[in-house]
C-alpha positions in Angstrom: -7.3 15.7 37.3 -10.3 13.6 38.4 -10.4 10.2 36.8 -13.3 8.0 35.9 -11.8 5.4 33.7 -13.8 4.3 30.7 -12.9 0.6 30.6 -11.2 -0.5 27.4 -12.0 2.8 25.5 -9.4 4.5 23.5 -9.2 8.0 21.9 -11.0 8.1 18.6 -8.2 10.2 17.2 -4.8 8.9 18.5 -5.7 5.6 20.1 -4.5 6.4 23.6 -6.5 5.1 26.6 -9.2 7.4 27.9 -9.2 7.9 31.7 -9.7 11.6 32.4 -13.2 13.1 32.8 -13.9 16.5 31.3 -17.7 16.8 32.2 -20.3 14.4 33.6 -23.8 15.6 32.7 -25.6 12.5 34.0 -28.1 10.6 31.9 -29.6 12.2 28.8 -31.7 11.0 25.7 -30.5 11.5 22.2 -30.9 15.2 21.7 -32.7 15.1 18.3 -34.9 12.1 19.0 -38.1 14.1 19.4 -40.9 11.7 20.5 -44.2 11.9 18.7 -47.5 11.9 20.6 -48.0 8.2 19.7 -44.7 7.3 21.4 -45.5 9.0 24.7 -46.7 5.7 26.1 -43.3 4.2 25.5 -40.1 4.6 27.6 -37.4 6.8 26.2 -33.8 5.7 26.2 -31.3 7.6 28.3 -27.5 7.2 28.1 -24.6 8.6 30.1 -23.6 12.0 28.8 -20.0 12.0 29.9 -17.1 13.7 28.1 -13.5 12.5 28.5 -10.3 14.3 27.4 -7.4 12.4 25.9 -4.3 12.9 27.9 -2.1 12.5 24.8 -3.7 14.5 22.0 -6.2 16.5 24.1 -9.3 15.6 22.0 -12.4 15.9 24.2 -14.9 13.2 23.3 -17.9 11.1 24.4 -18.5 7.5 24.7 -20.2 5.7 21.8 -23.8 4.4 22.5 -25.8 4.8 19.4 -24.5 4.4 15.8 -24.4 7.3 13.5 -27.2 5.7 11.5 -29.5 6.3 14.5 -28.6 10.0 14.8 -28.8 10.8 11.1 -31.6 9.0 9.3 -34.6 9.7 7.0 -36.4 11.3 10.0 -33.7 13.8 10.9 -35.4 16.9 12.1 -32.7 19.6 11.7 -33.0 21.8 8.6 -30.3 24.5 8.3 -32.6 26.8 6.3 -34.9 27.5 9.3 -32.4 30.0 10.7 -32.1 33.3 8.9 -28.9 34.2 10.6 -27.3 30.9 9.5 -28.4 31.5 6.0 -26.7 34.9 6.0 -23.6 33.3 7.4 -23.6 30.7 4.6 -24.1 33.4 1.9 -21.1 35.4 3.3 -19.0 32.3 3.3 -19.8 31.6 -0.4 -19.0 35.1 -1.5 -15.7 35.1 0.5 -14.6 31.7 -0.9 -15.5 32.6 -4.5 -13.5 35.7 -4.3 -10.5 34.3 -2.4 -10.1 31.2 -4.6 -11.4 32.8 -7.9 -13.9 30.0 -8.3 -15.9 29.9 -11.6 -17.6 27.8 -14.1 -14.6 25.4 -14.3 -14.5 24.9 -10.5 -15.9 22.1 -8.4 -17.3 22.8 -4.9 -18.4 20.1 -2.5 -20.1 20.4 0.9 -19.9 17.5 3.4 -23.0 17.4 5.6 -24.8 19.6 3.1 -28.2 19.3 4.9 -31.0 20.9 2.9 -28.7 22.8 0.4 -28.6 26.0 2.5 -25.0 26.8 1.6 -24.4 25.2 -1.9 -27.4 27.1 -3.3 -25.2 30.2 -3.2 -22.6 28.6 -5.4 -25.2 27.1 -7.8 -26.6 30.7 -8.2 -23.1 31.7 -9.4 -22.9 28.9 -12.0 -20.4 26.8 -10.1 -20.7 23.0 -10.2 -21.6 21.7 -6.8 -22.2 18.4 -5.0 -23.6 17.9 -1.6 -23.0 14.8 0.6 -25.4 14.1 3.5 -26.5 10.9 5.3 -30.1 12.2 5.9 -32.2 11.3 2.9 -35.0 13.7 3.8 -32.5 16.6 3.9 -30.9 15.6 0.6 -34.3 15.4 -1.1 -35.1 18.9 0.2 -31.8 20.2 -1.2 -32.5 18.8 -4.7 -36.2 19.8 -4.7 -35.9 23.3 -3.3 -32.4 24.5 -4.5 -31.4 22.2 -7.4 -28.4 21.0 -5.4 -27.2 17.6 -6.5 -26.8 15.5 -3.4 -25.2 12.1 -2.7 -26.8 10.3 0.3 -24.2 8.6 2.4 -21.7 8.9 5.2 -18.4 10.5 4.1 -15.1 8.9 4.6 -12.0 7.6 2.7 -14.0 5.2 0.5 -16.6 7.7 -0.6 -14.0 10.4 -1.1 -12.1 8.1 -3.4 -15.2 7.1 -5.3 -16.3 10.7 -5.9 -12.8 11.6 -7.1 -13.0 8.7 -9.6 -16.3 10.0 -10.8 -14.7 13.4 -11.7 -15.6 15.3 -8.5 -12.1 16.2 -7.3 -12.7 19.5 -5.7 -11.2 23.0 -5.6 -13.1 23.7 -2.4 -14.7 21.4 0.1 -16.8 22.8 2.9 -17.3 21.0 6.2 -19.4 23.1 8.5 -20.2 21.8 12.0 -19.8 18.2 10.9 -16.4 17.0 12.2 -17.8 16.8 15.8 -20.4 14.4 14.5 -17.9 11.9 13.2 -17.2 8.7 15.2 -14.1 7.9 13.2 -12.3 11.2 12.4 -9.3 9.5 10.8 -11.4 7.8 8.2 -13.4 11.0 7.7 -10.4 13.3 7.2 -8.8 10.7 4.8 -11.8 11.3 2.5 -10.7 14.9 2.1 -7.2 13.8 1.2 -8.7 11.6 -1.5 -11.1 14.2 -2.9 -9.2 17.4 -2.7 -7.3 18.7 -5.8 -3.5 19.1 -5.3 -4.0 22.9 -4.9 -7.5 22.7 -3.4 -8.7 23.9 0.0 -11.0 22.3 2.5 -12.6 24.5 5.2 -13.7 23.1 8.5 -16.0 25.1 10.9 -16.7 24.0 14.4 -17.4 25.4 17.9 -14.0 26.1 19.5 -13.3 24.1 22.7 -11.6 27.2 24.2 -14.8 29.2 23.9 -16.9 26.3 25.2 -14.8 26.3 28.4 -14.5 30.1 28.8 -18.3 30.6 28.5 -19.5 27.4 30.1 -21.3 26.2 27.0 -21.9 22.7 28.4 -25.2 22.4 26.6 -23.3 22.0 23.3 -22.3 18.6 24.7 -24.8 15.9 23.4 -24.6 12.4 22.0 -24.6 13.5 18.3 -21.4 15.4 19.0 -18.7 12.7 19.4 -15.9 15.2 19.8 -15.2 18.8 21.0 -12.5 20.4 19.0 -9.4 22.6 19.2 -6.5 23.4 16.9 -4.2 21.6 19.3 -6.2 18.3 18.9 -6.8 18.6 15.2 -3.4 19.4 13.7 -2.1 15.8 14.4 -5.3 14.4 13.0 -4.9 16.2 9.7 -1.2 15.4 9.5 -1.9 11.7 9.7 -3.9 12.1 6.5 -1.2 14.0 4.7 -3.0 17.4 5.2 -2.0 20.5 7.0 -3.7 23.7 8.4 -2.5 26.9 6.8 -5.0 29.5 7.9 -7.6 30.2 10.6 -10.5 32.5 11.2 -12.4 33.2 14.4 -16.2 33.2 14.0 -19.0 34.4 16.3 -21.3 31.5 15.4 -22.3 28.8 17.9 -20.9 30.7 20.9 -17.4 31.1 19.3 -16.2 29.0 16.4 -13.1 28.4 14.3 -12.8 28.1 10.5 -9.7 26.2 9.6 -8.3 26.2 6.0 -6.8 22.8 5.1 -4.6 21.7 2.2 -2.3 18.9 1.1 1.1 19.0 2.7 2.8 20.0 -0.6 0.1 22.6 -1.6 1.4 26.2 -2.2 -0.2 27.9 0.7 2.0 29.5 3.3 1.1 29.4 7.0 -0.6 32.6 8.0 -0.1 34.9 11.0 -3.7 34.2 12.1 -2.9 30.5 12.5 0.2 31.3 14.4 -1.7 33.6 16.7 -4.4 30.9 17.3 -1.8 28.3 18.2 -0.2 30.7 20.6 -3.6 31.6 22.2 -4.4 27.9 22.9 -1.0 27.4 24.3 -1.3 30.5 26.6 -4.8 29.3 27.7 -3.2 25.9 28.8 -5.1 23.5 26.5 -2.0 21.2 26.7 -2.4 21.0 30.5 -4.7 19.1 32.8 -5.7 22.3 34.7 -7.5 23.7 31.7 -10.0 20.9 31.8 -10.3 20.3 35.5 -12.1 23.6 36.4 -14.9 23.1 33.9 -17.0 20.7 35.9 -17.6 23.1 38.8 -18.5 25.9 36.4 -21.2 23.6 34.9 -22.7 22.8 38.3 -22.8 26.5 39.3 -24.6 27.5 36.0 -27.1 24.7 36.7 -27.8 25.9 40.3 -28.1 29.6 39.1 -30.6 28.7 36.4 -32.8 26.6 38.6 -32.7 29.3 41.3 -33.9 31.9 38.8 -36.6 29.8 37.2 -37.9 28.5 40.6 -38.2 32.0 42.0 -40.0 33.2 38.9 -42.4 30.2 38.9 -43.0 30.5 42.6 -44.0 34.1 42.0 -46.7 33.0 39.5 -44.8 33.6 36.3 -45.7 31.8 33.1 -42.5 30.6 31.4 -42.0 28.9 28.0 -39.0 28.0 25.9 -38.0 29.2 22.4 -36.2 26.8 20.1 -36.2 23.0 20.4 -32.4 22.9 19.7 -30.2 20.0 20.5 -28.5 22.0 23.1 -31.8 22.6 24.8 -32.2 18.8 25.3 -29.0 18.8 27.2 -29.7 21.9 29.2 -33.3 20.8 30.2 -32.3 17.2 31.1 -29.2 18.1 33.0 -31.1 20.7 35.0 -34.2 18.5 35.5 -36.5 21.1 33.9 -39.9 19.7 32.9 -43.4 21.0 32.5 -43.5 22.1 36.1 -41.2 24.9 35.0 -41.7 25.3 31.2 -45.2 25.2 29.9 -44.1 24.5 26.4 -41.3 25.2 23.8 -41.9 26.8 20.5 -40.0 26.1 17.3 -40.3 27.4 13.7 -39.3 24.0 12.3 -42.5 22.2 11.3 -40.7 18.9 11.6 -40.4 19.4 15.4 -43.9 20.8 16.0 -46.3 18.3 17.6 -43.5 16.4 19.2 -41.8 16.7 22.6 -38.4 17.8 23.9 -36.6 14.5 24.5 -36.7 13.3 28.1 -38.8 16.2 29.4 -42.4 15.7 28.3 -42.4 19.4 27.3 -44.6 19.8 24.1 -43.2 21.6 21.1 -45.6 24.1 19.5 -45.5 26.6 16.6 -44.2 30.1 17.4 -47.8 31.4 17.3 -48.4 29.7 20.7 -46.5 32.5 22.3 -49.0 35.1 21.1 -51.9 32.8 22.1 -50.6 32.1 25.7 -48.7 35.3 26.4 -46.0 34.0 28.7 -44.2 36.3 31.1 -40.8 34.9 30.3 -39.3 33.2 27.3 -36.2 31.0 27.9 -34.0 31.1 24.8 -32.6 27.6 24.4 -30.5 28.2 21.2 -28.8 31.2 22.9 -26.2 31.3 20.0 -28.9 33.0 17.9 -30.5 35.0 20.6 -30.3 38.3 18.7 -32.2 36.8 15.8 -34.9 35.4 18.2 -35.2 38.7 20.2 -35.6 40.7 17.1 -38.1 38.4 15.5 -40.2 38.2 18.7 -39.8 41.9 19.8 -43.6 42.3 19.9 -43.8 40.2 23.1 -42.7 43.3 25.0 -46.1 44.8 24.3 -47.5 42.6 27.2 -44.3 42.9 29.3 -42.7 39.6 28.4 -39.0 39.2 29.0 -36.3 36.9 27.6 -34.0 34.7 29.7 -30.6 33.6 28.4 -29.2 30.6 30.3 -25.5 30.6 29.1 -22.8 31.4 30.2 -24.7 32.6 33.3 -28.5 32.9 33.5 -29.8 36.4 33.0 -33.0 38.3 32.1 -32.6 40.6 29.2 -33.8 44.1 29.8 
């Protein structure tokens, strides 16, 4: 396996030395640091975007450059409620958990990284006491204002978990959707769940599955706000160190292929399910415990880059007008790694008003409202958040009236017919 030692660095989970490279995507800015017009005369900061794999516990992870306070602040631009498909996913989750665990008026539900209240509002509507925890003050304010979701502003960990339990918030259910990857100290984070979860409570963790990331060359999901890239293999020892265990697993289609793990205290009365055993066997069969699984990824990434550039350059040389849809964090990685700027993409549109009027980090590509597509009538629309491509294609189906087509970059670039 190729080595590029990260001097002095150790695995953020098990503490082993980091020496093996998983993917090197060059230099990239912070993916959600969208420059405003006033900042365009200032230099942007770029950092190495290089992922390592721990040879001991197999956790894939990035180097630390910026603190979590830089990534998640009062100017945080991601609001979960913008995506209709994600709202539907959250509603299905709430219904399933209420039914499975027979949650009611006497129950306590907490979401870690609750964003703008997109998920907990479903529990509030059923009369269940809820608390959100989120470090971004603007998201927390939106949750309380729009959905009456009580929200504690702060970074979750062992200390906050113990404090909330002392305040009477020991939980029957704790949801942690797409947050574990954002945590620089996973041991402290997971310990917070051990402190806050009732003896027979359950915590659910959702995250993009490393196995699917590799299978489908989803390299654009690698960016600085994601400190880690997760598998069951890497996570079971992490939970065990906190006195927790995984007892069930579900496969999800979200984010290009995700997992939902069900976590409880070691002594909780939940038997291990066949679905968990099957997932463990699948990762073993795929070779996640071996070097070979990680070695081949780098060349797949380079080939996807070459194919995408070849397609876009041929279209642009032929006189095509091309724009992007969705100023997603993964789009920052894709565009910067491929070197795509305004010579290829005229603009990117996004439905989130907090991103409009800014620029895609590192590219100089302006972010406009979705109405710009109707105004400029591009020939091709590059879907950057390809994980919700169906939602985007359906919502923008009218562009076919003037012959516009959609391009999906991952896992291999293609034009949708």
